[in-house]
Backbone of each chain as nested JSON, in Angstrom:
{
  "chains": [
    {"id": "A", "residues": [
      {"number": 1, "name": "UNK", "atoms": {"N": [-34.755, 49.036, -16.166], "CA": [-34.839, 47.621, -15.825], "C": [-36.234, 47.258, -15.302]}},
      {"number": 2, "name": "UNK", "atoms": {"N": [-36.654, 46.042, -15.614], "CA": [-37.95, 45.589, -15.132], "C": [-37.82, 45.138, -13.678]}},
      {"number": 3, "name": "UNK", "atoms": {"N": [-38.897, 45.254, -12.956], "CA": [-38.873, 44.794, -11.57], "C": [-38.869, 43.274, -11.551]}},
      {"number": 4, "name": "UNK", "atoms": {"N": [-38.428, 42.712, -10.443], "CA": [-38.411, 41.254, -10.326], "C": [-39.843, 40.736, -10.326]}},
      {"number": 5, "name": "UNK", "atoms": {"N": [-39.996, 39.571, -10.911], "CA": [-41.31, 38.952, -11.034], "C": [-41.299, 37.705, -10.15]}},
      {"number": 6, "name": "UNK", "atoms": {"N": [-42.394, 37.432, -9.479], "CA": [-42.425, 36.252, -8.62], "C": [-43.407, 35.238, -9.187]}},
      {"number": 7, "name": "UNK", "atoms": {"N": [-42.935, 34.015, -9.352], "CA": [-43.781, 32.956, -9.89], "C": [-43.859, 31.852, -8.848]}},
      {"number": 8, "name": "UNK", "atoms": {"N": [-45.069, 31.456, -8.511], "CA": [-45.234, 30.382, -7.534], "C": [-45.557, 29.075, -8.245]}},
      {"number": 9, "name": "UNK", "atoms": {"N": [-44.917, 28.013, -7.838], "CA": [-45.194, 26.715, -8.43], "C": [-45.14, 25.651, -7.353]}},
      {"number": 10, "name": "UNK", "atoms": {"N": [-46.269, 25.025, -7.094], "CA": [-46.353, 23.927, -6.127], "C": [-45.603, 24.227, -4.833]}},
      {"number": 11, "name": "UNK", "atoms": {"N": [-45.857, 25.389, -4.272], "CA": [-45.245, 25.741, -3.005], "C": [-43.867, 26.358, -3.127]}},
      {"number": 12, "name": "UNK", "atoms": {"N": [-43.301, 26.352, -4.321], "CA": [-41.985, 26.952, -4.494], "C": [-42.138, 28.355, -5.055]}},
      {"number": 13, "name": "UNK", "atoms": {"N": [-41.193, 29.195, -4.697], "CA": [-41.229, 30.565, -5.191], "C": [-40.037, 30.792, -6.109]}},
      {"number": 14, "name": "UNK", "atoms": {"N": [-40.311, 31.168, -7.323], "CA": [-39.25, 31.524, -8.26], "C": [-39.257, 33.042, -8.397]}},
      {"number": 15, "name": "UNK", "atoms": {"N": [-38.122, 33.66, -8.188], "CA": [-38.03, 35.108, -8.37], "C": [-37.246, 35.366, -9.652]}},
      {"number": 16, "name": "UNK", "atoms": {"N": [-37.89, 36.035, -10.572], "CA": [-37.257, 36.266, -11.872], "C": [-36.804, 37.714, -11.968]}},
      {"number": 17, "name": "UNK", "atoms": {"N": [-35.531, 37.888, -12.284], "CA": [-35.005, 39.243, -12.432], "C": [-34.138, 39.305, -13.687]}},
      {"number": 18, "name": "UNK", "atoms": {"N": [-33.912, 40.487, -14.231], "CA": [-33.112, 40.587, -15.451], "C": [-31.667, 40.128, -15.218]}},
      {"number": 19, "name": "UNK", "atoms": {"N": [-31.091, 39.506, -16.239], "CA": [-29.687, 39.071, -16.162], "C": [-28.819, 40.218, -16.695]}},
      {"number": 20, "name": "UNK", "atoms": {"N": [-27.793, 40.617, -15.956], "CA": [-26.907, 41.662, -16.492], "C": [-26.297, 41.196, -17.811]}},
      {"number": 21, "name": "UNK", "atoms": {"N": [-26.219, 42.07, -18.793], "CA": [-25.728, 41.669, -20.117], "C": [-24.329, 41.09, -20.069]}},
      {"number": 22, "name": "UNK", "atoms": {"N": [-23.537, 41.551, -19.11], "CA": [-22.164, 41.056, -19.008], "C": [-22.116, 39.575, -18.662]}},
      {"number": 23, "name": "UNK", "atoms": {"N": [-23.234, 39.025, -18.16], "CA": [-23.257, 37.62, -17.767], "C": [-23.725, 36.717, -18.897]}},
      {"number": 24, "name": "UNK", "atoms": {"N": [-24.057, 37.314, -20.036], "CA": [-24.551, 36.509, -21.143], "C": [-23.463, 36.306, -22.189]}},
      {"number": 25, "name": "UNK", "atoms": {"N": [-23.54, 35.176, -22.857], "CA": [-22.603, 34.898, -23.94], "C": [-23.14, 35.504, -25.231]}},
      {"number": 26, "name": "UNK", "atoms": {"N": [-22.261, 35.7, -26.186], "CA": [-22.633, 36.172, -27.524], "C": [-23.419, 37.47, -27.497]}},
      {"number": 27, "name": "UNK", "atoms": {"N": [-23.091, 38.351, -26.587], "CA": [-23.791, 39.637, -26.549], "C": [-22.886, 40.712, -27.111]}}
    ]},
    {"id": "B", "residues": [
      {"number": 1, "name": "UNK", "atoms": {"N": [-17.203, 21.669, -14.454], "CA": [-18.479, 21.1, -14.91], "C": [-18.681, 21.373, -16.403]}},
      {"number": 2, "name": "UNK", "atoms": {"N": [-19.447, 20.533, -17.023], "CA": [-19.733, 20.648, -18.456], "C": [-20.499, 21.948, -18.757]}},
      {"number": 3, "name": "UNK", "atoms": {"N": [-20.19, 22.543, -19.907], "CA": [-20.896, 23.763, -20.284], "C": [-22.236, 23.382, -20.915]}},
      {"number": 4, "name": "UNK", "atoms": {"N": [-23.288, 23.559, -20.132], "CA": [-24.629, 23.167, -20.596], "C": [-25.37, 24.333, -21.239]}},
      {"number": 5, "name": "UNK", "atoms": {"N": [-24.789, 25.532, -21.134], "CA": [-25.482, 26.716, -21.639], "C": [-26.392, 27.31, -20.583]}},
      {"number": 6, "name": "UNK", "atoms": {"N": [-26.568, 26.568, -19.493], "CA": [-27.391, 27.05, -18.374], "C": [-26.469, 27.248, -17.186]}},
      {"number": 7, "name": "UNK", "atoms": {"N": [-26.462, 28.442, -16.654], "CA": [-25.554, 28.764, -15.561], "C": [-26.3, 28.771, -14.224]}},
      {"number": 8, "name": "UNK", "atoms": {"N": [-25.708, 28.145, -13.224], "CA": [-26.327, 28.137, -11.884], "C": [-25.277, 28.625, -10.89]}},
      {"number": 9, "name": "UNK", "atoms": {"N": [-25.64, 29.616, -10.11], "CA": [-24.704, 30.129, -9.108], "C": [-25.427, 30.344, -7.782]}},
      {"number": 10, "name": "UNK", "atoms": {"N": [-24.648, 30.48, -6.726], "CA": [-25.237, 30.794, -5.427], "C": [-25.805, 32.212, -5.479]}},
      {"number": 11, "name": "UNK", "atoms": {"N": [-27.018, 32.39, -4.979], "CA": [-27.616, 33.719, -4.959], "C": [-27.207, 34.46, -3.691]}},
      {"number": 12, "name": "UNK", "atoms": {"N": [-26.747, 33.71, -2.707], "CA": [-26.223, 34.314, -1.483], "C": [-25.119, 33.406, -0.954]}},
      {"number": 13, "name": "UNK", "atoms": {"N": [-24.26, 33.965, -0.147], "CA": [-23.124, 33.191, 0.329], "C": [-23.576, 31.988, 1.16]}},
      {"number": 14, "name": "UNK", "atoms": {"N": [-22.906, 30.865, 0.968], "CA": [-23.253, 29.654, 1.709], "C": [-22.487, 29.64, 3.033]}},
      {"number": 15, "name": "UNK", "atoms": {"N": [-23.245, 29.607, 4.128], "CA": [-22.576, 29.585, 5.435], "C": [-22.207, 28.162, 5.848]}},
      {"number": 16, "name": "UNK", "atoms": {"N": [-22.562, 27.208, 5.01], "CA": [-22.195, 25.822, 5.277], "C": [-23.13, 25.114, 6.247]}},
      {"number": 17, "name": "UNK", "atoms": {"N": [-24.147, 25.813, 6.731], "CA": [-25.035, 25.217, 7.741], "C": [-26.478, 25.092, 7.284]}},
      {"number": 18, "name": "UNK", "atoms": {"N": [-26.89, 26.03, 6.478], "CA": [-28.306, 26.061, 6.078], "C": [-28.709, 24.826, 5.274]}},
      {"number": 19, "name": "UNK", "atoms": {"N": [-29.91, 24.317, 5.579], "CA": [-30.415, 23.153, 4.847], "C": [-30.864, 23.546, 3.452]}},
      {"number": 20, "name": "UNK", "atoms": {"N": [-31.335, 24.811, 3.336], "CA": [-31.794, 25.297, 2.033], "C": [-30.868, 26.411, 1.559]}},
      {"number": 21, "name": "UNK", "atoms": {"N": [-30.42, 26.287, 0.327], "CA": [-29.533, 27.311, -0.219], "C": [-30.271, 28.087, -1.316]}},
      {"number": 22, "name": "UNK", "atoms": {"N": [-29.881, 29.336, -1.471], "CA": [-30.497, 30.166, -2.517], "C": [-29.633, 30.076, -3.772]}},
      {"number": 23, "name": "UNK", "atoms": {"N": [-30.265, 29.712, -4.868], "CA": [-29.541, 29.59, -6.141], "C": [-30.159, 30.51, -7.178]}},
      {"number": 24, "name": "UNK", "atoms": {"N": [-29.335, 30.851, -8.157], "CA": [-29.797, 31.699, -9.253], "C": [-29.417, 30.991, -10.546]}},
      {"number": 25, "name": "UNK", "atoms": {"N": [-30.359, 30.882, -11.441], "CA": [-30.143, 30.163, -12.695], "C": [-30.496, 31.057, -13.883]}},
      {"number": 26, "name": "UNK", "atoms": {"N": [-29.629, 31.055, -14.894], "CA": [-29.984, 31.777, -16.125], "C": [-29.364, 31.085, -17.338]}},
      {"number": 27, "name": "UNK", "atoms": {"N": [-29.936, 31.388, -18.48], "CA": [-29.469, 30.761, -19.721], "C": [-28.381, 31.64, -20.323]}},
      {"number": 28, "name": "UNK", "atoms": {"N": [-27.204, 31.057, -20.462], "CA": [-26.076, 31.788, -21.049], "C": [-26.049, 31.609, -22.556]}},
      {"number": 29, "name": "UNK", "atoms": {"N": [-26.435, 30.416, -22.972], "CA": [-26.354, 30.106, -24.393], "C": [-27.619, 29.351, -24.841]}},
      {"number": 30, "name": "UNK", "atoms": {"N": [-28.621, 30.092, -25.301], "CA": [-29.895, 29.454, -25.683], "C": [-29.727, 28.418, -26.791]}},
      {"number": 31, "name": "UNK", "atoms": {"N": [-28.648, 28.513, -27.56], "CA": [-28.434, 27.558, -28.671], "C": [-28.229, 26.139, -28.152]}},
      {"number": 32, "name": "UNK", "atoms": {"N": [-27.85, 26.019, -26.897], "CA": [-27.619, 24.679, -26.336], "C": [-28.899, 24.013, -25.864]}},
      {"number": 33, "name": "UNK", "atoms": {"N": [-29.991, 24.757, -25.881], "CA": [-31.269, 24.17, -25.467], "C": [-31.976, 23.56, -26.668]}},
      {"number": 34, "name": "UNK", "atoms": {"N": [-32.741, 22.516, -26.395], "CA": [-33.448, 21.831, -27.49], "C": [-34.76, 22.54, -27.827]}},
      {"number": 35, "name": "UNK", "atoms": {"N": [-35.481, 22.908, -26.794], "CA": [-36.777, 23.546, -27.032], "C": [-36.619, 25.036, -27.257]}},
      {"number": 36, "name": "UNK", "atoms": {"N": [-37.684, 25.661, -27.705], "CA": [-37.657, 27.103, -27.921], "C": [-37.573, 27.774, -26.55]}},
      {"number": 37, "name": "UNK", "atoms": {"N": [-36.657, 28.704, -26.413], "CA": [-36.489, 29.36, -25.123], "C": [-36.944, 30.814, -25.19]}},
      {"number": 38, "name": "UNK", "atoms": {"N": [-37.833, 31.138, -24.277], "CA": [-38.317, 32.516, -24.197], "C": [-37.514, 33.219, -23.106]}},
      {"number": 39, "name": "UNK", "atoms": {"N": [-36.791, 34.255, -23.471], "CA": [-35.946, 34.959, -22.507], "C": [-36.772, 35.437, -21.307]}},
      {"number": 40, "name": "UNK", "atoms": {"N": [-36.433, 34.908, -20.135], "CA": [-37.219, 35.305, -18.972], "C": [-36.362, 35.906, -17.866]}},
      {"number": 41, "name": "UNK", "atoms": {"N": [-35.045, 35.853, -18.008], "CA": [-34.175, 36.442, -16.993], "C": [-33.582, 35.399, -16.078]}},
      {"number": 42, "name": "UNK", "atoms": {"N": [-33.052, 35.861, -14.968], "CA": [-32.439, 34.952, -14.005], "C": [-33.508, 34.478, -13.024]}},
      {"number": 43, "name": "UNK", "atoms": {"N": [-33.532, 33.194, -12.775], "CA": [-34.54, 32.615, -11.887], "C": [-33.885, 32.285, -10.55]}},
      {"number": 44, "name": "UNK", "atoms": {"N": [-34.385, 32.916, -9.506], "CA": [-33.833, 32.665, -8.181], "C": [-34.772, 31.736, -7.415]}},
      {"number": 45, "name": "UNK", "atoms": {"N": [-34.187, 30.774, -6.725], "CA": [-35.023, 29.815, -5.994], "C": [-34.219, 29.218, -4.846]}},
      {"number": 46, "name": "UNK", "atoms": {"N": [-34.933, 28.591, -3.918], "CA": [-34.222, 27.922, -2.832], "C": [-34.215, 26.414, -3.095]}},
      {"number": 47, "name": "UNK", "atoms": {"N": [-33.16, 25.79, -2.651], "CA": [-33.006, 24.359, -2.888], "C": [-32.637, 23.676, -1.577]}},
      {"number": 48, "name": "UNK", "atoms": {"N": [-33.461, 22.701, -1.207], "CA": [-33.2, 21.943, 0.04], "C": [-32.185, 20.846, -0.287]}},
      {"number": 49, "name": "UNK", "atoms": {"N": [-30.995, 21.001, 0.24], "CA": [-29.901, 20.094, -0.13], "C": [-30.185, 18.615, 0.124]}},
      {"number": 50, "name": "UNK", "atoms": {"N": [-30.834, 18.318, 1.239], "CA": [-31.043, 16.908, 1.56], "C": [-32.403, 16.363, 1.133]}},
      {"number": 51, "name": "UNK", "atoms": {"N": [-33.335, 17.276, 0.879], "CA": [-34.7, 16.806, 0.602], "C": [-35.052, 16.786, -0.877]}},
      {"number": 52, "name": "UNK", "atoms": {"N": [-34.446, 17.702, -1.636], "CA": [-34.885, 17.855, -3.021], "C": [-33.895, 17.28, -4.018]}},
      {"number": 53, "name": "UNK", "atoms": {"N": [-34.414, 17.064, -5.227], "CA": [-33.525, 16.617, -6.297], "C": [-33.481, 17.713, -7.369]}},
      {"number": 54, "name": "UNK", "atoms": {"N": [-32.319, 17.904, -7.992], "CA": [-32.211, 18.918, -9.048], "C": [-33.21, 18.664, -10.177]}},
      {"number": 55, "name": "UNK", "atoms": {"N": [-33.453, 17.403, -10.475], "CA": [-34.385, 17.064, -11.559], "C": [-35.815, 17.481, -11.199]}},
      {"number": 56, "name": "UNK", "atoms": {"N": [-36.151, 17.373, -9.917], "CA": [-37.486, 17.763, -9.461], "C": [-37.696, 19.259, -9.628]}},
      {"number": 57, "name": "UNK", "atoms": {"N": [-36.669, 20.036, -9.287], "CA": [-36.772, 21.493, -9.425], "C": [-36.838, 21.861, -10.911]}},
      {"number": 58, "name": "UNK", "atoms": {"N": [-36.041, 21.165, -11.729], "CA": [-36.057, 21.423, -13.177], "C": [-37.454, 21.174, -13.737]}},
      {"number": 59, "name": "UNK", "atoms": {"N": [-38.09, 20.118, -13.252], "CA": [-39.447, 19.795, -13.714], "C": [-40.438, 20.892, -13.31]}},
      {"number": 60, "name": "UNK", "atoms": {"N": [-40.247, 21.443, -12.107], "CA": [-41.118, 22.539, -11.665], "C": [-40.935, 23.767, -12.554]}},
      {"number": 61, "name": "UNK", "atoms": {"N": [-39.71, 23.979, -12.997], "CA": [-39.444, 25.121, -13.89], "C": [-40.126, 24.899, -15.246]}},
      {"number": 62, "name": "UNK", "atoms": {"N": [-40.14, 23.657, -15.676], "CA": [-40.841, 23.335, -16.925], "C": [-42.334, 23.605, -16.742]}},
      {"number": 63, "name": "UNK", "atoms": {"N": [-42.864, 23.133, -15.608], "CA": [-44.297, 23.317, -15.341], "C": [-44.673, 24.785, -15.179]}},
      {"number": 64, "name": "UNK", "atoms": {"N": [-43.706, 25.595, -14.735], "CA": [-43.972, 27.033, -14.578], "C": [-43.804, 27.783, -15.89]}},
      {"number": 65, "name": "UNK", "atoms": {"N": [-43.367, 27.069, -16.933], "CA": [-43.265, 27.684, -18.259], "C": [-41.935, 28.333, -18.579]}},
      {"number": 66, "name": "UNK", "atoms": {"N": [-40.932, 28.117, -17.722], "CA": [-39.622, 28.722, -17.996], "C": [-38.881, 27.976, -19.106]}},
      {"number": 67, "name": "UNK", "atoms": {"N": [-39.039, 26.664, -19.115], "CA": [-38.318, 25.844, -20.088], "C": [-39.254, 24.854, -20.757]}},
      {"number": 68, "name": "UNK", "atoms": {"N": [-38.815, 24.383, -21.926], "CA": [-39.557, 23.352, -22.625], "C": [-39.237, 22.005, -21.965]}},
      {"number": 69, "name": "UNK", "atoms": {"N": [-40.2, 21.107, -22.025], "CA": [-40.054, 19.763, -21.44], "C": [-38.729, 19.085, -21.859]}},
      {"number": 70, "name": "UNK", "atoms": {"N": [-38.357, 19.282, -23.119], "CA": [-37.16, 18.607, -23.637], "C": [-35.864, 19.137, -23.003]}},
      {"number": 71, "name": "UNK", "atoms": {"N": [-35.954, 20.246, -22.27], "CA": [-34.752, 20.804, -21.643], "C": [-34.685, 20.538, -20.141]}},
      {"number": 72, "name": "UNK", "atoms": {"N": [-35.658, 19.803, -19.617], "CA": [-35.674, 19.517, -18.179], "C": [-34.373, 18.818, -17.75]}},
      {"number": 73, "name": "UNK", "atoms": {"N": [-33.888, 17.937, -18.621], "CA": [-32.684, 17.17, -18.295], "C": [-31.452, 18.084, -18.186]}},
      {"number": 74, "name": "UNK", "atoms": {"N": [-31.307, 18.983, -19.155], "CA": [-30.129, 19.859, -19.172], "C": [-30.167, 20.848, -18.001]}},
      {"number": 75, "name": "UNK", "atoms": {"N": [-31.373, 21.309, -17.641], "CA": [-31.523, 22.219, -16.503], "C": [-31.207, 21.449, -15.21]}},
      {"number": 76, "name": "UNK", "atoms": {"N": [-31.739, 20.238, -15.12], "CA": [-31.491, 19.399, -13.949], "C": [-30.005, 19.114, -13.776]}},
      {"number": 77, "name": "UNK", "atoms": {"N": [-29.338, 18.847, -14.876], "CA": [-27.906, 18.552, -14.809], "C": [-27.107, 19.777, -14.349]}},
      {"number": 78, "name": "UNK", "atoms": {"N": [-27.517, 20.946, -14.839], "CA": [-26.826, 22.184, -14.467], "C": [-26.963, 22.433, -12.962]}},
      {"number": 79, "name": "UNK", "atoms": {"N": [-28.17, 22.208, -12.444], "CA": [-28.398, 22.396, -11.0], "C": [-27.604, 21.334, -10.228]}},
      {"number": 80, "name": "UNK", "atoms": {"N": [-27.646, 20.101, -10.733], "CA": [-26.951, 18.999, -10.055], "C": [-25.448, 19.269, -9.923]}},
      {"number": 81, "name": "UNK", "atoms": {"N": [-24.844, 19.785, -11.005], "CA": [-23.403, 20.088, -10.983], "C": [-23.074, 21.128, -9.91]}},
      {"number": 82, "name": "UNK", "atoms": {"N": [-23.898, 22.168, -9.843], "CA": [-23.648, 23.24, -8.865], "C": [-23.865, 22.726, -7.437]}},
      {"number": 83, "name": "UNK", "atoms": {"N": [-24.93, 21.943, -7.25], "CA": [-25.22, 21.403, -5.914], "C": [-24.095, 20.47, -5.466]}},
      {"number": 84, "name": "UNK", "atoms": {"N": [-23.572, 19.674, -6.404], "CA": [-22.471, 18.753, -6.078], "C": [-21.253, 19.546, -5.61]}},
      {"number": 85, "name": "UNK", "atoms": {"N": [-20.992, 20.666, -6.278], "CA": [-19.847, 21.501, -5.914], "C": [-20.036, 22.107, -4.524]}},
      {"number": 86, "name": "UNK", "atoms": {"N": [-21.256, 22.553, -4.253], "CA": [-21.552, 23.146, -2.936], "C": [-21.389, 22.099, -1.834]}},
      {"number": 87, "name": "UNK", "atoms": {"N": [-21.899, 20.882, -2.096], "CA": [-21.768, 19.807, -1.096], "C": [-20.3, 19.445, -0.882]}},
      {"number": 88, "name": "UNK", "atoms": {"N": [-19.549, 19.421, -1.979], "CA": [-18.122, 19.083, -1.889], "C": [-17.385, 20.13, -1.038]}},
      {"number": 89, "name": "UNK", "atoms": {"N": [-17.714, 21.405, -1.289], "CA": [-17.082, 22.481, -0.52], "C": [-17.419, 22.363, 0.955]}},
      {"number": 90, "name": "UNK", "atoms": {"N": [-18.676, 22.02, 1.242], "CA": [-19.094, 21.871, 2.633], "C": [-18.336, 20.738, 3.306]}},
      {"number": 91, "name": "UNK", "atoms": {"N": [-18.233, 19.605, 2.611], "CA": [-17.523, 18.451, 3.181], "C": [-16.067, 18.797, 3.438]}},
      {"number": 92, "name": "UNK", "atoms": {"N": [-15.484, 19.507, 2.497], "CA": [-14.078, 19.872, 2.612], "C": [-13.865, 20.807, 3.799]}},
      {"number": 93, "name": "UNK", "atoms": {"N": [-14.772, 21.752, 4.029], "CA": [-14.607, 22.676, 5.145], "C": [-14.808, 21.961, 6.474]}},
      {"number": 94, "name": "UNK", "atoms": {"N": [-15.654, 20.915, 6.475], "CA": [-15.84, 20.131, 7.703], "C": [-14.553, 19.365, 8.017]}},
      {"number": 95, "name": "UNK", "atoms": {"N": [-13.951, 18.779, 6.978], "CA": [-12.714, 18.019, 7.155], "C": [-11.567, 18.926, 7.601]}},
      {"number": 96, "name": "UNK", "atoms": {"N": [-11.583, 20.161, 7.084], "CA": [-10.499, 21.092, 7.411], "C": [-10.603, 21.583, 8.858]}},
      {"number": 97, "name": "UNK", "atoms": {"N": [-11.797, 21.473, 9.419], "CA": [-11.995, 21.872, 10.81], "C": [-12.234, 23.363, 10.927]}},
      {"number": 98, "name": "UNK", "atoms": {"N": [-12.481, 23.831, 12.144], "CA": [-12.813, 25.244, 12.343], "C": [-11.615, 26.161, 12.089]}}
    ]}
  ]
}
């Protein structure tokens, strides 16, 4: 798994992490 | 709530008191989006219940490159639905008392 990625936008912090496959549709 | 293809859930349990809640958003069904979607994973962010608007956060996600401009509305709606549910739950727990 990839490590979480942090994206900053106008003072906000978005933390991006992989979605477990079980949470996706049509997989 | 309507199935928008974009799922929004609480990233941590809501204690009913915090002004800012942690939410997690991910795309369940990319076919429901209008613009081209680049798989980026689940996006975790905080949302100020009284200060912010779901549409404003959706726009920030567009500006950060997570979504295409044409999907800002659908992302905003998905956040709005979840926030409405959280607010409703909070109101209900206040009415129910301690």
